[in-house]
N, C-alpha and C positions, 0 to 999 in steps of 0.2 A: 530504527528501521521501520518503515511503514508496512503494515500487514498487506498481503496480497488480496486484492478485491477483484472478483470476476466482473468483467464489463457486462452490460446488458446483452450485447451481441454474443459474447462468449457463452453466457448462461443460456441464451436462447438456442445456441447451437447444441449445447448439452441436452436441453429438453427435446429439441428436434431429433437428435440422435437416439435418445431413449425411446421416444415415440416410434421411431423407425425400427429399432431393434424389437420393441414389443410387437409391432405390426408384423415384422418378419417372422417372429416366433409363432404368432397366431396363424399366419399364412402357411407356415410349414406344418403346424399341427393340423390345420384344416386339410391340407393336401394329403397328409398321411391318412386321415379318416376318410377322405374322398376315395382313396384307393380301395377301401373295403366296400364301396358302393357297387351294387349291380343293378342300379336303376335302369329300366328300359331293356334289360336282358331277358332272354327266354330260357327257362330251365325245363328239362324233362327228368322226372324222378320216378324210378321204379320202386315197387314195394311201398308205395306212398300212403297206403290206407291206415297204417298204424306204426307204432314203434319208432325206430330211427328214421325211416323214410318219411313218415308223417312230420316228425319234428324238423327234419331238414327242409321239406317242402314249405312248411310254414315259416321257417327262418329265412329262406331265400325270398319268399314273398314279402316278408317284413322288411327285407333289405332292398326291395324295389323290383324284384323280378316277377314276370308273369310265368305261370307254372302249368305244365302238362303233367298230369298225375296218372299213374297206371298201377294196377294190381289186378287180381282175378275177380274181385268182388266190387261191382260198380256202386252199390248203395253206400259202402264204406268210403269209397272215393268221393262220392257226391257230398258227403258230410264234410270232408276236408276241403273240397272245392268251395263250399259255402263259407268256411272260415277264411279262406283266402279272399273271396269276393268282399267280405266284410272289411278287409284291410284296404280295399280300393284297387286290388290287383285282379287280373284276369286269370281264370283257372279252367283247364280242360281235363275232365276226368275221362279216361279211356280204359275200358276193361281189356286186359291182354295177359296172356301167359307167354313170357319171353323165352320159354323153352322152344317155342315153335316159330320158325322163320316167317311164315305168312303173317302171323300176328305181329311180329316185329315190323314188317314192312307196312302193315296197316297203321300201326302206332306212329311210326315216323311220318307217314303220309298225312295222317290226320293232324299231327302237331304242326307240320309245315303249312298245311292248308289253313289252319287257324291263325298261326302267328307269323308265318313267312320264313322263319329260320329257327335254328336251335343254337344257343350260345353255350349252354351248360348241360351236361349229361351226368346224372348221378345214378350209377348202377348199384342198387341196393337190394333188390329182390333176392331172397335166399331161402333155402330149406335145409333141414337136417332131420330126415324122417326116421332115422334109426339111432339107437344108442346102445353100445355094447362092444363086444370083442370083434375084431376084424375077421375072426374065424367064422362068424355067424352072418356077415353081410352077404346079401345075394345080389344078383345082377341088376335087379330092378332098383334096389337102393342106390347102387353105383350110378345107374343111368339117370335116375331122377335128380340126385344130388349134383352130379357133375353137369347135367343138362341145364339146370337153372343157375347154379352158382358160378359156372365157368363158361359153358357153351353160350348161355344167354348173354353174359357180359361181353363175350367176344363178338358175337354177331350184331348185337345192338350197337356196340362201339364202332364196328365196321360201317354199319349203315349211317350212323350219325357222323362218324369221322369223315366220310366222303363229303358230306354237306359242309362240315367245318373247314375242310381243305379248300373247297370251292369258295367259301366265305372268308378265307384267309385268317382263320383262327377260331379257337374255342377251348373250353376246358372240360375234361372228363374226370370224374371222381368215382373211383371204385371203392365200395365198402368191403374191405377184407375182414380180417379178424386176427387177434393175437394167436388164435389156434393155427393160423397159417405160418406163424413164426416158430412156435413151440407147440407140439401136438396136444390137443385136448384129450384127456382121458375119456375113452368111450366114444369119441367123436372122430374116428379115424378117417372116414371118407370126407366128412366136412372139413377136417384139417387139410387134407390133400387138396380139396377144391379151393380153399382159401389161400394155400401156398401158391396154387396156380394163378389166382387173381393177382397176387403180388408180382409174379413174373410177367403176367399179361400186362400189367401196368408199366413195367420197365421196357418190355418189347415195344408197346405202342408209343411210349414216350420217345424211345430212341429213333423210331422211324418217322414219327409225325411231327417232331420238333421243327423240321424244315418247313412245315406248313403253319407254324405258330399255333399248333394244337398241343396243349399241355395235358399230360395225363398223370394223375397222382392217386394215391390210395390212403384210406384211413383204416387202421386196424384197432377196433375197440376191444377192450376186455369184456367182462361179463356186464351186460347192460340190462337193467330191469325192464324187460318188455314181455309181451305175451309169447313171443317167439322163444325166449329163453326161460320161460316160467318153470319148466320141468327141472331146471338146474337151480335157480335161486329159491324156489319153494321147498327144495330139499335141505333141511337144516344142516346136515353134515357137509354138503357141497358148499352151501352158502358160508358156513363158518370157516371152512378151509380157504375159500376164495378171499374172504375179508381178512383172514389172518395173513395171507400171502401178498396183500397189497399195502403199500406204504400209507395210503390214505385210509385204509381200514374199512372200506365200504364198496358197494356196487356203484356203477354209473347209472345215471338217468339219461333217457334219450336226448333231452335238451342239451346235455353236456357234449354231444357230438357235433352240434350245429356250428359252433364257433370255428372249428377246424374246417368244416365244409365251406363256410362263407369265406374263410381265408383262401382256400384253394380255388374257389369259384371266381374270386375277384383279382384285380390287378395288384393287390397287396402281396401276392405270391408270384409275381410276373416272371421271376427268374428261377422258378422251382418246377421241375418236372421229373417224373420217374421215381418219385420218393413215396415212402409209406410213413405216415404219421401214426405212431402207436399211442393210443389213449387207453391205458390200462391201470391208471391209479398208482403206478409204481409197483409193478408186479414182480415180487421176488419170493423165493421159497421161504414160507413161514417167517416173514420178516418181523411181524409184530411180536411173535413169541420169542424170537431171537433177541430183539431189542429189549425185551423185558428182563433179559438176563444181564444186561449191561448196567454197571453201577451208575447211578445218577450223580454221584459225587457228593451227595448229602451226608 
């Protein structure tokens, strides 16, 4: 019996099919990566002069967006804007306190005057001016914290959301906190404000989905920033935090950027009203408890 021998035509067909499949896989891979691109988009990031806001602003610019930056201190914003310009993207630094509605209106107007529209809003500016028992918090602490952390998010989202509705779409990303899911010790008002941010996210997503405006949130654990320095610089608090996370460490601001880019891009096109928790696997004293488990050796 003679062995089977593939004809040249048949072998050529196999080679052509292999080339086709390889090309198809490469095209699929390329299209997936392309969905993370925000090239040509315009982003507005609050609290962008340092910490998480700065990291997100730089990350969005690196992914192709032009960025309007805001916080209260213009010189710090200008430094971030210079970094973005060096990437070949446009940056607009605008000093604003988003607790105040006239400053929100001016911020939005200046951004639209400069870029024509807003595709992405990152509500990140936040404050936590007091630490202690809820018995000791006064009215000013309540008003300042809720004014920036929740009221500011609401009214800036409202102003930008109207533009996105008229432009037939956009993405809003609210920076919440794990304290909005389980209260942080000594951070009562802050925790309440961040729980409000999570509900705000769901409310806006529910109503604005019909306009193709997606609204999602990120809830980080303890991130090593100047904002949270009073916590992570305290040895007892830091040790307790590291012991209660599966990864056994604090987060760095740059580790929040990936989730923000995902939410800002078409990679998350069917996601709205959700909160991504980035807390390193936060469980009660997990590392201490794990050390009591036999390794089987």
